[in-house]
N, C-alpha and C positions, 0 to 999 in steps of 0.2 A: 719668186723664191720657191724652190721645190724641196720636198722632203721625202725620204724613203718611206714607202707605204708599210714596210715591215718593221723597221727599228726606229724610224723617226729621225734618222740622221740627215743633216742639211746636205744637199747635193750640189755639186758643181754644175754649171751650165753645160748641157750637152752630154752629161754622164749617162752611160748605158747600164753600168752596174754600180750598186752601192759600195762605197769605199770601205764601209765597216762590216756589213753582213753579207755582201755579195749578191744581194737581191737583184734579180733581173728587172731593170726599171722599165723595160718595154711594155710590162703589163700595167704600168701606170703608177703615178706617185700622187701624193696628197699635196695640193697647192693651197697656200694660205692657211689661215686658222679655221679649223673645222668647228662646227657647233652641233650640239646634241639636242634634238627635238623629240618630243613625245608624239607618237603617232595617234591621231584621233581615231577612236573606234568607229567602225562602220555602224551607221544608225540602225540598220536592219538586224545586224548580229547582236548589238547591245539590247535591243528590244526582246529578242529571243532569250538572251541571257537572263534578263530581269524576270521573264515569265518562268524560267526554270527555277530561279532562286525563290520566287514567291511560292511555287509549287512545293519545293523542298521544305521551306519554313512551315507551310500549311500542314504538311504531313507530320512534321515533328510536333506541332501544337496539338493536332488532333490525337496523336499518339499519347502525349502526356495527359490530355483531358480524359482519354479512354482509361488510362491507368488509374487516375484519380476517381473516376466514376466506379471502376471495378473495385477499388479499395473500399469506397463508401458502401457498395453493395455487400462486400464481404463482411464489413463491420456490422452492418444491419443484420445479416444472416447469422453472424456470431451471437449478437444480442438475442435474436429470436431463439437460437439454439440453447443458449444459457438459460433463457427464461423457461424453456420447455424441458430442461433437464431435471432429474429428480432432486431430492434433498431440499424440499421447501420447508417453510417454517412448521415446526412441530414434528417433522419426520426424524427418524433416527438413522445414523450412519455409523460405520465402523471406521475408526481411526486409531492406528496402533492396535493394541490388544483390548481396546475398550469400546463400548457403545456410547454414542453421544447424541444428544437431542439438538436439532437446529433451532436456534432462537431467532435468528435474523439472517436474511440473505441479501447481499448487495452484489449483483452481477455474479462473478465467479468467486466471490468471497463469502464466507459464512461465519457467524458467531455460533459456537457450539458449547454445550455444557454436558458434563459427564452424566450419564443416565442414572447412575447410582453413586454412592460415596466411594471414593478411591481409597478411603481409610479414615482414621480418626486421629486427632491430636490436638495439642494446645495451639492457641493463636500466638502465644509467646510463653516460653517455658520459665523465664526468670521472673518469679513472683515479686521478689524484693525490688528489682529494678522497675517493674511495671507499676507497682504501687507508689514508688517514690517519684519516678520521672514520667510515667505514662507511656503508652504504646499506640502508635498509629500503623496503618497498613504499610507505610514506607519502610519502617524499621522492624517490622514484625518477623518472628521466626518463620511463620507459616508462608510468608511471601518468598523468603529465601529457600525454604524447603521445597516449595512447589517448582521453582526454577531448576533445582537439582533433580527433582522427580522427572521433569520433562526430558532432561538430557539422558537420564538413565532408562527411560521407557520408550523412546522413539528412535527410529533409524535416522541416518543422516538425511535421506530423502524426505522423510516425514518432518524432520526438524526444519528443512528448507521450505516447507509449506506453511509453517506457523508464522504469523504476522505480528510484529511488535506494535503495540498500540500505546498511546498516552492516556492514562486513566486519571480522571478527576476524582478527588476524594472529598466530597462535601461534608460539612459538619452534620452531626446527628440532628434530624429535623425536629425532634421534640425537646431534647435536653440541651442542644447547642454545643455538645462536646466536639472539640476540634477534630476534623478528619485528616489533617496533615497535608503535606505537599503532594503535587501531582507526581505520578510515577510512570515509568516506561516499562511495560510488562509484556512478556510472551504468554504468560498464563496468570490467571487472577481469579479472585472470588467476585461474584456480583455484589454491588452495593445495594443499599435500601431502595433507591430509585429504580435501578435496573431490574431488580427482582419484581417490583410492582409493575414495571413496564411490560415485562415478558410473561409474567404469570397471572396478571390481571388483578384489579383492585375493585372491591365492591363499594369503596368509599365509606364503609362502616368503620370508622376509626374509634376503637374502643379505649384508646389511651386517655382521651380528654375527660377530665373531672372524675376519674376513678380513684378512690382512696388508695394510698400507697400500701396499706396493710393487705389489701386483696391482691397480692403479687401475682397470683396465677392468671389473673385477667388484665393486669396493668400493662399499659403501653404495648398493645398489639394492634396490628392492622390485618384485617381479614382479607384473604385473597381468593377470588372466585375459582380460579383454575389451578389451585395448589395441589389438591389430592390427585386430580386427573392427570397432572403433569408428572406424577411419581417423583416429585422433588424429594419427599421423605417417604421411606417405605413403611415407617411406623408412626403412629400418632404420638408416641413418646420420644421420638428421635429429635435431636437438635443438631443443626448444622450452622457453620459460620457464614456470616457475610463479612465483607471487608470494611463496612461502616463502623464508626465508633459506637460504644454503648453509652450507658448513663454517666459513667465516670471515665477517667483517663486510663484505668486498668480494666475496662470492660469493652467488649466488642459486640455489635448487634448480631442476632441469630435468627434463623428460621426455626420456630418452636412449636411443638405439640400439634402438628398437623394444620397447615393452611395459615399460619400467622407469622408476620414479621415481628420479632420481639425487640423493640427499640431499647429497652433497658439492657438487654443482652446478658452475656455470661462473663465471668471473670476470665481474663485472657489465658490464664494457666489451666483452665478446665479442658477436658478432652471432649471435643465435639466432632461431628461428621464433617468431611471435606468434600465438596462437590465443585471442582474448578471449571472455569470457562476459558476459551481461547478463540481467536480469529484464525481461520486457515484459508488457503487457496484450495478450491475444490479440484 
């Protein structure tokens, strides 16, 4: 049985042309059922092909490895560059219209504190509320005012460099007055522990066993590097810490040159404000 090689039509015996498509059958027709088979590759050609594929994969792997090594070298160089850049601990930098002292450096980030007071004001202005309910850093006026101050005194680019942090607010270490909940701050005051960490402590804790009537010496911690840090410009100046004071309506202060005053001041008193913040350098 023969079939047209062009259209597959069944052919009559002895036909010269296909009755359907007119194909000249003298060039040949397909006889019987055809089968499709896969040609086996030539062994020598396949060997060459595998060699080429292996070479290509090797180039790709080496290229990726090279990129990773290059990135690692760049990261190490960046770390070295950051470590050698200025603005180490204790140095001063300009940020906005103010001078700031570097307290801590972590890579390209730094904790800075204003070199002088940015102003004076109460920790919380509402005396009646403070005396009845108490005030912690979380709900204080000074915290809200500092965040407004940041927005008003820095450009958008500078604001973009300020890092929000989570601040713990421990209880007063001597009186046990509650420090309140943790807060998320762009700008803040140092607490008692942070002040001692960055400005040094001689471990001469004068608070213990001192009679309460001698209030000028009661509940103070002497700090070795206090005056040289220019934290207070005057021995008579007082500045706020964010830690609580003796009672719920008092906040701890830095007092009378080189001392943390754990008894603190009434929150409605006017004291110096020296804020701190973390920034990207």
